[in-house]
Structure formats: C-alpha cells, structure tokens
DOBA-920379 format. One record per residue (C-alpha): x, y, z. Coordinates in steps of 0.1 Angstrom, whole numbers, padded with zeros to 4 digits, always signed. Layout:
<sites>
XYZ ...
</sites>
This chain:
<sites>
-0197+0136+0161 -0220+0121+0188 -0211+0117+0224 -0227+0086+0241 -0237+0083+0278 -0205+0064+0289 -0182+0092+0275 -0174+0074+0242 -0180+0091+0210 -0187+0082+0174 -0180+0100+0140 -0165+0098+0107 -0131+0098+0095 -0120+0100+0059 -0090+0078+0047 -0073+0083+0016 -0060+0053-0002 -0024+0055-0017 -0018+0019-0027 +0008+0010-0051 +0002-0028-0054 -0032-0040-0066 -0057-0051-0043 -0076-0085-0046 -0114-0091-0045 -0132-0124-0037 -0143-0145-0066 -0177-0137-0083 -0206-0155-0068 -0230-0154-0097 -0250-0188-0098 -0245-0208-0129 -0276-0221-0149 -0274-0254-0134 -0270-0242-0097 -0296-0229-0076 -0293-0194-0060 -0283-0208-0026 -0256-0232-0043 -0233-0207-0055 -0199-0217-0068 -0166-0199-0064 -0144-0188-0094 -0113-0169-0096 -0102-0138-0075 -0099-0105-0094 -0069-0081-0088 -0069-0044-0099 -0053-0011-0090 -0074+0015-0072 -0074+0048-0090 -0054+0075-0074 -0070+0098-0047 -0096+0072-0036 -0110+0082-0002 -0135+0065+0019 -0156+0077+0047 -0158+0053+0077 -0181+0057+0107 -0161+0045+0138 -0162+0051+0178 -0136+0067+0199 -0124+0033+0211 -0118+0019+0174 -0082+0011+0171 -0060+0014+0138 -0061-0025+0130 -0097-0023+0133 -0100+0007+0108 -0079-0012+0083 -0099-0043+0084 -0132-0022+0081 -0118-0004+0051 -0109-0036+0034 -0142-0049+0043 -0159-0021+0027 -0142-0026-0005 -0144-0066+0000 -0108-0067-0004 -0096-0102+0007 -0059-0094+0010 -0043-0098+0045 -0049-0066+0065 -0013-0070+0081 +0000-0058+0044 -0015-0025+0052 -0008+0004+0075 -0024+0036+0085 -0006+0069+0082 -0011+0103+0097 -0005+0130+0071 +0003+0164+0081 +0012+0196+0061 +0028+0223+0078 +0044+0253+0060 +0043+0232+0027 +0062+0206+0045 +0044+0172+0042 +0054+0145+0068 +0039+0110+0072 +0039+0092+0104 +0029+0055+0106 +0002+0048+0133 +0006+0022+0160 -0020-0004+0161 -0033+0008+0197 -0039+0044+0184 -0074+0057+0179 -0079+0076+0146 -0111+0092+0156 -0095+0108+0187 -0065+0120+0163 -0091+0135+0141 -0109+0152+0169 -0077+0168+0185 -0066+0180+0150 -0097+0199+0140 -0115+0197+0107 -0087+0208+0085 -0074+0181+0064 -0043+0200+0057 -0034+0200+0095 -0040+0161+0096 -0053+0135+0071 -0055+0097+0072 -0039+0076+0046 -0040+0039+0040 -0008+0025+0024 +0010-0008+0020 +0035-0015+0046 +0072-0006+0039 +0093-0033+0028 +0111-0036+0062 +0078-0037+0080 +0062-0065+0056 +0052-0097+0072 +0062-0121+0045 +0043-0148+0059 +0011-0129+0051 +0016-0134+0012 +0005-0163-0007 +0029-0186-0027 +0021-0172-0060 +0025-0135-0046 +0058-0145-0032 +0068-0163-0065 +0060-0131-0084 +0080-0110-0062 +0110-0132-0068 +0105-0129-0105 +0104-0091-0103 +0136-0091-0081 +0153-0114-0106 +0144-0089-0137 +0157-0058-0116 +0188-0076-0107 +0195-0087-0143 +0188-0052-0156 +0212-0038-0129 +0240-0062-0138 +0235-0053-0176 +0239-0015-0167 +0271-0023-0146 +0288-0044-0175 +0279-0016-0199 +0294+0010-0178 +0327-0009-0171 +0329-0020-0210 +0326+0017-0219 +0353+0027-0193 +0376-0002-0206 +0370+0011-0241 +0378+0049-0231 +0411+0035-0212 +0422+0014-0245 +0416+0045-0265 +0436+0067-0243 +0465+0041-0242 +0465+0039-0280 +0468+0077-0281 +0496+0078-0257 +0517+0049-0274 +0513+0062-0309 +0531+0094-0319 +0511+0121-0335 
</sites>
C-alpha cells in the first residue's frame, strides 16, 4: 500500500467471483468489410458463465466505496449487466466456520483489507449476485424477466407433479389397506 500526503492510501484488493447467473458482454465491435474502422456496427450481446474460483485484483484508494468497486470490477470484465444486480461480501473463516456478510455501499473495502491483515482466511472479498429478497427487479431487462417467469413456471409445474404423485401413491396405499380390512383372509 502507498500512503499519500493527504492521509489517504492506495493498494490492491483481491475479489473472488461467485456468480451463479451468466454475465453479459457488449456486442462485438469488429468492423465489416463495407465499413471503415471508425464506423463500427453493433451486433448481439454475448452471455456466458464465469469459471469457478475466478479472482481479480483491483487497485483502489482508501476512499473507494463498495458500489465503485463493483462497477470497476464489471468494467474490467466489460460486463454490461446492471451493477445493482451484484453485491460485495466479506468472507471470514474462523475455526473452520465460514461466514459471509454483505457489505454496505458506504463501506471501504481497502480499509477492511488493511484492518484484517494479509491472510485471506481471516477476510476475503467476494462478488455475488444479490439475494432474491434484495434484487431490484427494475434493473432487469424485459427478456430477462420473461426468462425468470418461464423458469418459475417450469419449477411450479414440476412441484405440482411431485405433489400429485405423492397423493396418488398415498391414496393407492389407503385403498389397498381398506381392501385388506374388508376382505377376510
């Protein structure tokens, strides 16, 4: 870390990515044959899943807030998803007990890292999607929301099928038991 004359300091933090949903990259900007280099045409966005255990180092100041860290990380990967979909978490491992705490937007990750010391076991920073209760649904596009509804519909239908099967089996077992009771052996 480097201390500045005004008392602020700069340094690196390492952020681990634990994303479940795919991230979206901007459209490719390669020029076509008919277009000059400066007249690039936008095409489709690309979505893909990040590999597990991806980590990124980020150089920040002591005054950099959580929301700015999230935006910088997304910019580093050129992710076009809304930063409001993500949260930064503090991961601690004490006596083989792992705990995660969602950082507030006004916290300074570099200060947390400095106070915790160099061990990532004591404290590491993790970027995750917001939990369902914390999601700002207005941040999603119409196609994303439609996709969520389709997934929920499929899950609901499967759940209903499981319940119907369970009650059908129970009904059959009760009927068999009633037949055994009514017919003498």
